[in-house]
C-alpha positions in Angstrom: 40.3 -30.8 157.4 38.9 -28.2 159.8 37.0 -26.6 156.9 35.4 -29.9 156.1 34.3 -30.4 159.7 32.9 -26.9 159.9 31.0 -27.3 156.7 29.4 -30.5 158.0 28.6 -28.9 161.3 26.9 -26.0 159.5 24.9 -28.4 157.3 23.9 -30.4 160.3 22.7 -27.4 162.2 20.6 -26.2 159.2 18.9 -29.7 159.1 18.1 -29.4 162.8 16.6 -26.0 162.4 14.2 -27.4 159.8 13.1 -30.0 162.3 12.1 -27.3 164.9 8.9 -26.7 163.0 7.7 -30.3 163.7 5.3 -30.9 166.5 6.7 -32.2 169.8 6.4 -35.9 170.5 3.6 -36.9 172.8 4.2 -39.2 175.8 3.2 -42.4 173.9 5.6 -41.6 171.0 8.4 -41.0 173.5 7.7 -44.3 175.2 7.7 -46.1 171.9 11.0 -44.6 171.0 12.3 -46.0 174.3 11.0 -49.5 173.3 7.9 -49.4 175.6 4.3 -49.9 174.6 5.1 -51.6 171.3 2.5 -54.4 171.4 -0.3 -52.4 169.8 1.9 -51.4 166.8 1.6 -53.1 163.4 4.5 -54.5 161.6 4.6 -51.4 159.3 4.5 -49.1 162.3 7.3 -51.0 164.0 9.4 -50.7 160.8 8.8 -47.0 160.8 9.8 -46.7 164.4 12.9 -48.7 163.7 13.9 -46.3 161.0 13.3 -43.3 163.2 15.6 -44.8 165.9 18.3 -45.6 163.3 18.2 -42.1 162.0 18.4 -40.7 165.5 21.3 -43.0 166.3 23.1 -41.9 163.1 22.8 -38.2 164.1 24.2 -39.0 167.6 27.1 -40.8 166.1 27.8 -37.9 163.7 27.7 -35.4 166.5 29.9 -37.5 168.7 32.5 -37.8 165.9 32.4 -34.0 165.2 32.7 -33.2 168.9 35.7 -35.3 169.4 37.3 -34.2 166.1 37.2 -30.5 167.1 
């Protein structure tokens, strides 16, 4: 079981390192991720933002599970 957890941790950390090359979020992007300043967004932009938030939440849940499993 421990080997499986370590393999997933390694895979997850590699995925995070790939994301380091992405540009930092600007202030407006951060506000929108917090649910602020959404009125000017189109339906498609809101759907994309929703997907970003869901992916982020999934990562948090995975890290929480792996942290408590160790």
